[in-house]
DSSP file (Angstrom, degrees, kcal/mol; ACC not computed):
  #  RESIDUE AA STRUCTURE BP1 BP2  ACC     N-H-->O    O-->H-N    N-H-->O    O-->H-N    TCO  KAPPA ALPHA  PHI   PSI    X-CA   Y-CA   Z-CA
    1    1 A M              0   0    0      0, 0.0     2,-0.2     0, 0.0     0, 0.0   0.000 360.0 360.0 360.0 134.7  135.7  138.3   57.4
    2    2 A Q        -     0   0    0      1,-0.1     3,-0.1     3,-0.0     0, 0.0  -0.480 360.0-110.1 -82.4 149.4  132.9  137.4   59.7
    3    3 A K        -     0   0    0     -2,-0.2    -1,-0.1     1,-0.1     2,-0.0  -0.569  39.3-106.1 -74.3 138.4  133.3  137.2   63.4
    4    4 A P        -     0   0    0      0, 0.0     2,-0.4     0, 0.0    -1,-0.1  -0.376  35.9-130.9 -61.9 145.6  133.1  133.6   64.8
    5    5 A T        -     0   0    0     -3,-0.1     2,-0.6    -2,-0.0    -3,-0.0  -0.775  14.6-118.4 -97.2 146.2  129.9  133.0   66.6
    6    6 A L        -     0   0    0     -2,-0.4     2,-0.6     2,-0.0    -1,-0.0  -0.719  23.8-156.6 -86.1 119.1  129.7  131.4   69.9
    7    7 A V        -     0   0    0     -2,-0.6    -1,-0.0     2,-0.0    -2,-0.0  -0.880   8.4-170.8-103.1 118.4  127.9  128.2   69.9
    8    8 A V        -     0   0    0     -2,-0.6     2,-0.2     0, 0.0    -2,-0.0  -0.934  23.9-126.5-111.0 119.8  126.4  127.2   73.3
    9    9 A P        -     0   0    0      0, 0.0     2,-0.6     0, 0.0    -2,-0.0  -0.472  20.4-131.1 -66.9 132.2  125.0  123.8   73.6
   10   10 A I        -     0   0    0     -2,-0.2     0, 0.0     0, 0.0     0, 0.0  -0.751  18.5-150.4 -85.9 116.5  121.4  123.7   74.9
   11   11 A R        -     0   0    0     -2,-0.6     3,-0.1     1,-0.0     0, 0.0  -0.752  16.1-123.6 -92.2 134.6  121.0  121.2   77.7
   12   12 A P        -     0   0    0      0, 0.0     3,-0.1     0, 0.0    -1,-0.0  -0.306  42.8 -82.2 -65.8 158.4  117.6  119.7   78.0
   13   13 A P        -     0   0    0      0, 0.0     2,-0.1     0, 0.0     0, 0.0  -0.318  58.1 -91.1 -60.4 140.7  115.9  120.1   81.4
   14   14 A S    >   -     0   0    0      1,-0.2     3,-1.6    -3,-0.1     4,-0.3  -0.330  26.7-143.0 -57.0 128.7  117.0  117.5   83.9
   15   15 A R  G >  S+     0   0    0     60,-0.3     3,-1.0     1,-0.3     4,-0.4   0.727  99.0  68.8 -66.0 -22.1  114.8  114.4   83.8
   16   16 A G  G >  S+     0   0    0     59,-1.0     3,-0.8     1,-0.2     4,-0.5   0.692  83.4  73.5 -72.9 -14.5  115.1  114.2   87.6
   17   17 A A  G X> S+     0   0    0     -3,-1.6     4,-1.4     1,-0.2     3,-1.0   0.806  84.6  67.1 -65.1 -26.2  113.0  117.4   87.8
   18   18 A C  G <4 S+     0   0    0     -3,-1.0    -1,-0.2    -4,-0.3    -2,-0.2   0.816  96.7  53.2 -61.9 -31.7  110.0  115.3   86.8
   19   19 A A  G <4 S+     0   0    0     -3,-0.8    -1,-0.2    -4,-0.4    -2,-0.2   0.677 113.7  42.8 -77.8 -15.2  110.2  113.4   90.2
   20   20 A R  T <4 S+     0   0    0     -3,-1.0    -2,-0.2    -4,-0.5    -1,-0.2   0.662  90.5 102.9-104.7 -19.3  110.2  116.6   92.1
   21   21 A A  S  < S-     0   0    0     -4,-1.4     2,-0.1     1,-0.1    20,-0.0  -0.274  79.2-102.1 -67.6 147.7  107.5  118.5   90.3
   22   22 A P        -     0   0    0      0, 0.0    -1,-0.1     0, 0.0    -2,-0.1  -0.428  42.2-104.4 -65.0 143.4  103.9  118.9   91.8
   23   23 A L        -     0   0    0     30,-0.1     2,-0.1     1,-0.1     3,-0.1  -0.460  32.3-130.7 -66.2 135.7  101.3  116.6   90.3
   24   24 A P        -     0   0    0      0, 0.0    -1,-0.1     0, 0.0     2,-0.1  -0.332  34.2 -81.8 -81.8 173.5   98.7  118.0   87.9
   25   25 A A    >   -     0   0    0      1,-0.1     3,-1.0    -2,-0.1     4,-0.3  -0.399  35.5-122.1 -71.9 151.7   95.0  117.5   88.1
   26   26 A V  G >  S+     0   0    0     31,-0.3     3,-1.0     1,-0.2    -1,-0.1   0.755 103.5  69.4 -66.8 -24.6   93.6  114.3   86.7
   27   27 A Y  G 3  S+     0   0    0      1,-0.2    -1,-0.2     0, 0.0    31,-0.0   0.786  97.0  48.7 -69.9 -27.5   91.4  116.2   84.2
   28   28 A G  G <  S+     0   0    0     -3,-1.0    -1,-0.2     2,-0.0     2,-0.2   0.438  83.8 118.0 -98.0   4.2   94.1  117.6   82.0
   29   29 A L    <   -     0   0    0     -3,-1.0    11,-0.1    -4,-0.3     2,-0.0  -0.440  60.4-127.0 -73.6 140.0   96.1  114.3   81.4
   30   30 A A     >  -     0   0    0     -2,-0.2     4,-2.3     1,-0.1     5,-0.2  -0.294  31.0-103.8 -74.8 167.6   96.6  112.8   78.0
   31   31 A W  H  > S+     0   0    0      1,-0.2     4,-2.2     2,-0.2     6,-0.2   0.893 121.4  52.3 -61.3 -40.4   95.6  109.1   77.4
   32   32 A A  H  4>S+     0   0    0      1,-0.2     5,-2.3     2,-0.2     6,-1.6   0.824 108.9  49.2 -68.9 -31.7   99.2  108.1   77.5
   33   33 A Q  H >45S+     0   0    0      4,-0.2     3,-1.1     3,-0.2    37,-0.3   0.914 113.0  48.1 -71.0 -45.0   99.9  109.8   80.8
   34   34 A R  H 3<5S+     0   0    0     -4,-2.3    34,-0.3     1,-0.2    -2,-0.2   0.858 111.8  49.8 -63.8 -36.0   96.7  108.1   82.3
   35   35 A A  T 3<5S-     0   0    0     -4,-2.2    -1,-0.2    -5,-0.2    -2,-0.2   0.482 116.0-114.1 -80.3  -3.3   97.7  104.7   81.0
   36   36 A G  T < 5S+     0   0    0     -3,-1.1    -3,-0.2    -4,-0.3    -2,-0.1   0.647  87.6 112.8  75.5  14.9  101.3  105.0   82.4
   37   37 A R  S   <S+     0   0    0     -5,-2.3     9,-2.8    -6,-0.2     2,-0.3   0.621  75.0  41.7 -89.0 -16.0  103.0  105.1   79.0
   38   38 A A  B    S-A   45   0A   0     -6,-1.6    32,-0.4     7,-0.3    -2,-0.2  -0.964  95.4 -90.5-135.4 152.9  104.2  108.7   79.4
   39   39 A C     >  -     0   0    0      5,-3.0     4,-1.3    -2,-0.3    32,-0.3  -0.309  30.3-138.1 -59.6 136.4  105.6  110.9   82.0
   40   40 A V  T  4 S+     0   0    0     30,-2.4    -1,-0.2     2,-0.1    31,-0.1   0.771  98.7  36.7 -63.9 -28.1  102.9  112.6   84.0
   41   41 A I  T  4 S+     0   0    0     29,-0.2    -1,-0.1     3,-0.1    30,-0.1   0.919 132.4  16.8 -93.2 -51.2  104.9  115.8   84.1
   42   42 A C  T  4 S-     0   0    0      2,-0.1    -2,-0.1   -27,-0.1    29,-0.1   0.594  90.5-129.1-106.3  -9.6  106.8  116.3   80.8
   43   43 A G     <  +     0   0    0     -4,-1.3    -3,-0.1     1,-0.3     3,-0.1   0.557  52.6 150.1  72.0  16.1  104.8  113.7   78.6
   44   44 A Q        -     0   0    0      1,-0.1    -5,-3.0    -6,-0.1    -1,-0.3  -0.530  58.2 -97.1 -76.8 145.7  107.8  112.0   77.3
   45   45 A P  B     -A   38   0A   0      0, 0.0     2,-0.3     0, 0.0    -7,-0.3  -0.364  42.5-131.2 -65.7 143.2  107.3  108.3   76.5
   46   46 A L        +     0   0    0     -9,-2.8     2,-0.1     1,-0.1     3,-0.1  -0.696  33.3 162.4 -98.1 143.3  108.4  106.0   79.4
   47   47 A T    >   -     0   0    0      1,-0.4     3,-0.8    -2,-0.3     2,-0.2  -0.061  55.1 -16.1-124.7-125.2  110.7  103.0   79.0
   48   48 A T  T 3  S+     0   0    0      1,-0.2    -1,-0.4    -2,-0.1     0, 0.0  -0.499 120.2  33.6 -84.1 150.9  112.7  101.2   81.7
   49   49 A G  T 3  S+     0   0    0      1,-0.2    25,-0.3    -2,-0.2    -1,-0.2   0.515  74.1 164.6  87.3   6.7  113.3  102.8   85.1
   50   50 A A    <   -     0   0    0     -3,-0.8     2,-0.4    23,-0.1    -1,-0.2  -0.179  30.0-135.7 -54.2 150.6  110.0  104.8   85.4
   51   51 A V  E     -B   71   0B   0     20,-2.1    20,-2.4    21,-0.2     2,-0.4  -0.918  11.1-125.7-114.2 130.7  109.2  106.0   88.9
   52   52 A S  E     -B   70   0B   0     -2,-0.4    18,-0.3    18,-0.2     3,-0.1  -0.605  19.1-171.8 -73.1 131.9  105.7  105.7   90.4
   53   53 A R  E     -     0   0B   0     16,-2.4     2,-0.3     1,-0.4    17,-0.2   0.467  42.6-117.8-101.8  -7.1  104.6  109.1   91.6
   54   54 A G  E     -B   69   0B   0     15,-0.9    15,-2.7     2,-0.0    -1,-0.4  -0.779  48.4 -33.7 110.0-152.8  101.5  107.7   93.3
   55   55 A W  E     -B   68   0B   0     -2,-0.3     2,-0.5    13,-0.2    13,-0.2  -0.885  37.2-153.1-117.4 139.7   97.8  108.2   92.6
   56   56 A I  E     -B   67   0B   0     11,-2.7    11,-2.2    -2,-0.4     2,-0.3  -0.956  22.5-150.6-108.3 129.6   95.9  111.3   91.5
   57   57 A Y        +     0   0    0     -2,-0.5   -31,-0.3     9,-0.2     2,-0.3  -0.764  30.3 135.9-103.3 145.7   92.3  111.3   92.6
   58   58 A G        -     0   0    0     -2,-0.3     7,-3.6   -32,-0.1     8,-0.4  -0.972  25.3-159.6-168.4 162.8   89.3  112.8   90.9
   59   59 A K  E     -C   64   0C   0     -2,-0.3     2,-0.5     5,-0.3     5,-0.2  -0.993  13.1-150.2-155.6 160.2   85.7  112.1   89.9
   60   60 A H  E >  S-C   63   0C   0      3,-2.9     3,-1.9    -2,-0.3     2,-0.4  -0.919  72.9 -53.9-128.9  97.8   83.2  113.4   87.5
   61   61 A G  T 3  S-     0   0    0     -2,-0.5     0, 0.0     1,-0.3     0, 0.0  -0.544 124.5 -15.3  62.5-122.4   79.7  113.0   88.9
   62   62 A A  T 3  S+     0   0    0     -2,-0.4     2,-0.4    -3,-0.1    -1,-0.3   0.618 118.5  97.4 -86.7  -9.9   79.4  109.4   90.0
   63   63 A H  E <   -C   60   0C   0     -3,-1.9    -3,-2.9     2,-0.0     2,-0.2  -0.666  67.6-141.3 -89.2 126.9   82.4  108.2   88.0
   64   64 A R  E     -C   59   0C   0     -2,-0.4    -5,-0.3    -5,-0.2    -2,-0.1  -0.596  13.4-172.0 -78.6 139.9   85.9  107.9   89.8
   65   65 A L        +     0   0    0     -7,-3.6    -6,-0.2    -2,-0.2    -1,-0.1   0.121  27.6 151.2-117.7  19.3   88.8  109.1   87.7
   66   66 A D        +     0   0    0     -8,-0.4     2,-0.4    -9,-0.1    -9,-0.2  -0.253  19.3 177.4 -56.9 135.3   91.5  107.9   90.0
   67   67 A V  E     -B   56   0B   0    -11,-2.2   -11,-2.7   -31,-0.0     2,-0.5  -0.993  30.8-128.1-141.3 142.7   94.7  107.0   88.1
   68   68 A E  E     -B   55   0B   0     -2,-0.4     2,-0.3   -34,-0.3   -13,-0.2  -0.840  33.8-155.6 -89.5 128.8   98.2  105.8   89.1
   69   69 A V  E     -B   54   0B   0    -15,-2.7   -16,-2.4    -2,-0.5   -15,-0.9  -0.741  10.2-163.4-114.2 153.7  100.8  108.1   87.5
   70   70 A W  E     -B   52   0B   0    -32,-0.4   -30,-2.4   -37,-0.3     2,-0.2  -0.943   5.6-163.8-132.8 153.1  104.5  107.5   86.6
   71   71 A C  E     -B   51   0B   0    -20,-2.4   -20,-2.1    -2,-0.3     3,-0.1  -0.780  35.0 -69.0-128.6 174.0  107.4  109.8   85.8
   72   72 A C        -     0   0    0     -2,-0.2   -21,-0.2   -22,-0.2    -1,-0.2  -0.112  66.0 -86.1 -57.4 161.8  110.8  109.9   84.2
   73   73 A P        -     0   0    0      0, 0.0     2,-2.1     0, 0.0   -55,-0.2  -0.337  43.7-104.2 -68.3 155.5  113.7  108.1   86.1
   74   74 A K        +     0   0    0    -25,-0.3     2,-0.6    -3,-0.1   -58,-0.1  -0.527  62.5 149.2 -83.0  74.5  115.5  110.0   88.8
   75   75 A T        -     0   0    0     -2,-2.1   -59,-1.0     2,-0.0     2,-0.3  -0.934  27.2-162.7-114.9 122.1  118.6  110.7   86.9
   76   76 A E        -     0   0    0     -2,-0.6    -2,-0.0   -61,-0.1   -62,-0.0  -0.777  22.3-115.8-103.1 142.4  120.4  114.0   87.8
   77   77 A D              0   0    0     -2,-0.3   -63,-0.0     1,-0.1    -1,-0.0  -0.540 360.0 360.0 -73.5 141.7  123.1  115.6   85.7
   78   78 A P              0   0    0      0, 0.0    -1,-0.1     0, 0.0    -2,-0.0   0.496 360.0 360.0 -69.8 360.0  126.5  115.8   87.4
């Protein structure tokens, strides 16, 4: 007879962590992150309740790469 295995559910990281994480450089962002359609930190698609994280500034020669970025809602696990 086999020993029963212990199954521990894996909790995804708290989505509120995205609101506290430091902002990345503008150069490494994906199109969806630059367009405000995905979280700037984790890359998950955004729906309602997205939180503005402000602006990331950058430039490439004479071209400004400034972009307003958004992150996941501030929901903390109890």
